C-alpha positions in Angstrom: 170.6 -2.8 149.4 173.9 -2.8 151.8 173.9 -6.8 151.6 174.3 -6.3 147.9 176.5 -3.5 147.5 179.1 -5.7 150.1 178.6 -8.5 148.0 179.7 -6.6 145.1 183.0 -5.8 147.1 183.7 -9.1 147.4 183.6 -9.9 143.7 187.6 -8.3 142.7 188.7 -10.8 145.8 186.9 -14.1 144.7 188.7 -13.9 141.5 192.1 -13.7 143.7 191.1 -16.6 145.8 189.9 -18.7 142.8 186.4 -19.3 144.0 187.5 -21.2 146.9 184.4 -23.3 148.9 185.3 -21.0 152.2 185.2 -17.3 150.8 187.0 -14.9 152.8 185.0 -11.9 152.0 181.8 -13.7 152.9 181.5 -13.4 156.5 181.9 -9.8 156.3 179.2 -9.5 153.3 177.0 -11.6 155.5 177.6 -9.1 158.5 176.0 -6.7 156.7 172.3 -8.3 156.5 171.2 -9.3 160.3 170.1 -12.6 160.6 169.6 -12.5 164.4 165.5 -12.8 164.5 165.0 -13.9 161.0 163.6 -17.2 160.4 163.1 -17.1 156.6 165.9 -16.0 154.3 166.3 -15.5 150.7 169.3 -14.0 149.1 168.8 -10.8 147.3 171.3 -12.4 144.8 173.8 -15.2 144.2 177.2 -15.4 143.1 177.8 -17.3 139.6 181.7 -18.9 139.0 183.2 -19.3 135.8 185.4 -22.6 135.1 187.0 -23.6 137.9 190.6 -23.8 138.1 190.9 -21.3 135.1 190.0 -18.1 135.9 193.4 -17.1 134.8 192.4 -17.8 131.4 188.7 -16.6 131.4 189.7 -14.2 128.7 190.9 -16.4 126.1 188.1 -19.0 127.2 185.8 -16.0 126.5 186.8 -15.7 122.8 186.1 -19.5 122.2 182.5 -18.7 123.7 181.9 -16.0 121.8 182.8 -17.5 118.8 180.4 -20.2 119.6 177.6 -18.0 120.2 178.2 -16.2 117.1 178.0 -19.2 115.0 174.8 -20.7 116.7 172.7 -17.1 116.5 174.0 -16.8 113.0 173.3 -20.4 111.8 170.1 -20.8 113.2 169.0 -17.1 112.0 170.2 -18.5 108.7 168.1 -21.5 109.0 164.8 -19.4 109.7 165.4 -17.0 107.2 166.1 -19.8 104.4 162.5 -21.7 105.3 160.7 -18.7 105.5 162.3 -17.2 101.7 162.2 -20.6 99.8 158.6 -22.0 99.2 159.6 -25.5 98.4 160.8 -26.1 102.1 157.2 -25.1 103.3 157.1 -28.7 104.2 156.3 -30.5 107.7 160.0 -31.3 107.9 161.6 -27.3 107.8 158.6 -26.4 109.8 160.0 -28.7 112.3 163.3 -27.7 111.6 162.5 -23.7 112.1 160.9 -25.0 115.6 164.4 -26.7 116.5 166.2 -23.7 115.3 164.2 -21.0 117.0 164.2 -23.2 120.2 168.5 -23.3 120.0 168.5 -19.7 119.6 166.0 -19.0 122.8 168.8 -21.2 125.1 171.8 -19.5 123.5 170.2 -15.9 124.3 169.2 -17.7 127.8 172.6 -18.7 129.0 174.7 -15.5 126.9 174.6 -12.8 129.0 175.4 -14.0 132.1 178.1 -16.6 131.1 179.9 -13.6 129.2 179.3 -11.6 132.1 181.5 -13.8 134.1 184.3 -14.4 131.6 184.6 -10.9 129.9 183.9 -8.8 132.9 184.1 -10.8 136.5 180.4 -9.5 136.9 178.9 -12.8 139.6 176.3 -11.4 140.8 172.9 -12.6 139.5 169.7 -11.6 141.3 167.5 -14.3 143.1 164.4 -13.0 140.7 166.6 -12.7 137.9 168.0 -16.6 138.6 164.7 -18.0 139.3 163.4 -16.1 135.7 166.8 -17.7 133.6 166.4 -21.2 135.1 162.6 -21.3 134.1 163.7 -20.3 130.8 166.8 -23.0 130.2 164.5 -25.5 131.3 161.3 -24.8 129.6 163.4 -24.4 126.3 165.4 -27.6 126.8 161.9 -29.5 127.3 160.6 -27.8 124.2 163.9 -28.8 122.8 163.6 -32.6 123.6 159.5 -32.5 122.4 160.4 -31.0 119.1 163.1 -33.8 118.2 160.3 -36.0 119.6 158.0 -34.4 116.8 160.6 -34.9 114.4 161.1 -38.6 114.5 157.8 -39.2 113.7 158.0 -36.9 110.9 160.8 -39.3 109.4 158.6 -42.2 110.5 155.5 -41.0 108.3 157.8 -39.9 105.5 159.4 -43.4 105.3 156.5 -45.7 106.7 153.7 -44.1 104.3 155.2 -41.4 101.9 151.9 -41.3 99.9 150.1 -39.9 102.7 153.0 -37.6 104.5 151.1 -34.2 103.2 147.8 -35.5 104.5 148.8 -36.7 107.5 151.0 -33.8 108.6 149.3 -31.1 107.6 149.6 -27.5 108.3 146.9 -27.3 111.0 148.5 -30.7 112.7 151.7 -28.9 112.5 150.1 -26.1 114.5 148.5 -28.0 116.8 151.6 -30.1 117.7 153.6 -26.7 118.2 151.0 -25.5 120.3 151.0 -28.7 122.3 154.6 -28.5 123.1 154.6 -25.0 124.3 151.6 -25.9 126.5 153.1 -28.9 127.9 156.3 -27.0 128.5 154.9 -23.9 130.4 152.4 -26.2 132.6 155.1 -28.7 133.4 157.9 -26.1 134.5 155.6 -23.4 135.5 155.7 -24.4 139.4 159.2 -24.6 139.6 160.0 -21.1 140.5 157.6 -21.1 143.1 158.9 -24.3 144.8 162.3 -22.3 144.9 160.7 -19.4 146.3 159.1 -20.8 149.4 162.3 -22.5 150.4 164.4 -20.8 153.2 168.1 -20.6 152.2 171.0 -20.6 154.0 172.7 -17.1 154.3 176.3 -18.8 153.8 175.6 -20.7 150.4 175.0 -18.1 147.9 177.7 -19.6 145.6 176.2 -21.4 142.6 178.2 -24.2 140.7 177.9 -22.2 137.1 177.8 -19.1 135.4 174.0 -19.8 134.7 171.0 -21.0 137.2 170.0 -24.4 137.4 166.9 -26.0 139.6 169.1 -28.7 140.9 171.9 -26.2 141.6 169.5 -23.4 143.0 167.8 -25.8 145.7 170.9 -27.3 147.6 171.6 -23.8 148.6 168.4 -24.1 150.6 168.7 -24.7 154.5 165.3 -26.6 154.3 163.4 -29.3 153.7 163.8 -29.9 149.7 162.2 -33.6 149.1 159.5 -32.0 147.2 161.8 -30.5 144.8 163.3 -33.3 144.5 160.2 -35.1 143.7 159.1 -32.5 141.2 162.8 -32.3 139.5 162.6 -36.1 139.1 159.0 -35.9 137.7 159.8 -33.6 135.2 162.8 -35.3 133.7 161.0 -38.8 133.3 157.9 -37.6 132.0 159.6 -35.1 129.5 162.9 -35.8 128.7 163.0 -39.3 129.8 159.6 -40.0 128.0 160.4 -38.5 124.8 163.9 -40.3 124.7 161.8 -43.6 124.9 159.6 -42.8 122.3 162.0 -41.5 119.9 164.0 -45.0 120.5 160.8 -46.4 119.6 160.1 -44.7 116.2 163.6 -45.0 115.1 163.5 -48.6 116.0 160.6 -48.8 113.4 162.3 -46.9 110.6 165.1 -49.1 110.8 163.0 -51.9 110.7 161.3 -50.4 107.6 164.3 -49.5 106.1 165.7 -53.3 106.3 162.7 -54.4 104.7 163.1 -52.4 101.6 164.3 -54.6 98.6 166.2 -52.1 96.8 169.9 -50.9 98.1 169.1 -47.2 96.7 165.7 -47.1 98.3 167.5 -48.1 101.6 170.2 -45.2 101.3 167.5 -42.7 100.3 165.5 -43.6 103.5 168.7 -43.3 106.1 169.3 -39.9 104.3 166.0 -38.7 105.3 166.6 -38.9 108.6 170.3 -38.8 109.0 170.1 -35.3 110.0 167.6 -35.9 112.9 169.7 -38.9 114.0 172.9 -36.8 114.7 170.6 -33.4 116.0 169.1 -36.4 118.6 172.7 -37.6 119.7 174.1 -33.9 119.8 171.3 -33.2 122.4 170.7 -36.5 124.3 174.1 -37.5 124.7 174.9 -34.4 127.1 171.5 -34.6 128.6 172.1 -38.1 129.9 175.9 -37.3 131.0 174.3 -34.0 133.1 172.1 -36.8 134.7 174.5 -39.1 135.2 177.4 -36.7 136.8 174.8 -35.0 139.0 173.9 -38.7 140.5 177.1 -40.8 140.4 179.8 -38.1 139.8 180.3 -36.4 143.0 183.5 -37.3 143.8 184.9 -35.6 140.1 186.7 -32.8 139.8 184.3 -29.4 139.8 185.6 -28.5 136.3 184.1 -31.9 135.2 180.6 -30.3 136.3 181.2 -27.5 134.7 182.5 -28.5 131.4 179.6 -31.0 130.9 177.0 -28.5 131.8 178.0 -26.0 129.1 178.4 -28.8 126.5 174.9 -29.6 127.1 173.2 -25.8 126.8 176.1 -24.6 124.4 177.1 -27.2 121.7 173.8 -28.5 120.5 172.8 -24.9 119.3 176.2 -24.7 117.5 176.2 -28.0 115.7 172.7 -28.5 115.0 172.5 -25.6 112.0 176.0 -27.3 110.8 174.5 -30.7 111.0 171.6 -29.4 108.6 173.8 -27.1 106.7 176.0 -30.2 105.8 173.7 -33.3 105.6 170.6 -31.5 103.8 171.1 -30.3 100.2 167.9 -28.1 100.1 169.0 -26.4 103.5 172.4 -25.8 102.3 171.3 -24.2 98.8 168.5 -22.2 100.3 171.2 -20.7 103.3 173.4 -20.1 100.6 170.9 -18.4 98.6 170.1 -16.0 101.7 174.0 -15.1 102.0 174.4 -14.1 98.5 171.2 -11.9 99.0 172.7 -10.3 101.7 176.2 -9.6 100.0 174.5 -8.1 96.8 172.2 -6.0 99.4 
């Protein structure tokens, strides 16, 4: 408890030093913890940072992030209400869209508390166990979103390749099984993550995270132990989920493009492309930041810290904001249903 209290005393001084690599207050804080005879150490808390180099304008930046969170939550809530209240939208395509909206809301709520706490109140402390819970939710929901996009690509493929059997292939039972399989796959794959981190011996002087939220790769680098198992596990999860999903999505889109190009009528080609254009945009919005984060973590160590921070924020914040906008603009049934929901709210 004394260590945590000392850490909180350091927080005002962190802002003045702009979160430099060598925190002046760390020696005093760490001195309050006795490590003389301790061979295994886990910090009671980590210190988060905002956007490095822009600490003086965190207040203005918080307005931008607050607006983006508001758009994300409002837009995805409207999609869920529109699908629920419109019988004509009770179709596989819109059920998958509801799964995507629900996942985006989860991602938004998982990052919003710590990010706004740092930007609004300069509150940079996050407990060790709370950090593990947050990273579990972040990685799980990211995996779920990847799998939902894969399911949506399969939906597009069936709708274009065999429209007459669309309703018989994607029945309600099939959709429920797909949703349960996505949840089970995410849970089983990421459940070991927090336990693999909890077994590590951490360095007393390495408690400063690189973001205002917790990532598995970021937390494990704060350990003073062999993290080979964690690295292999993280690589396995990425390749077996996002990597595998992206390959299948690419294959599905290649087949869809082949079918579209084989259509004789230009009108049929346009209809087929319009059927999946929203999904293609959603895939790009999700996977381009994912690739960017992976590339920067592997090959961009020489880049300024602000680049790492901004790419991570784009990866977590931008897709939940853009997905409702994409589907409301490109999908007329969704747009009309959302407008009906809003009109009923205004009348009520």
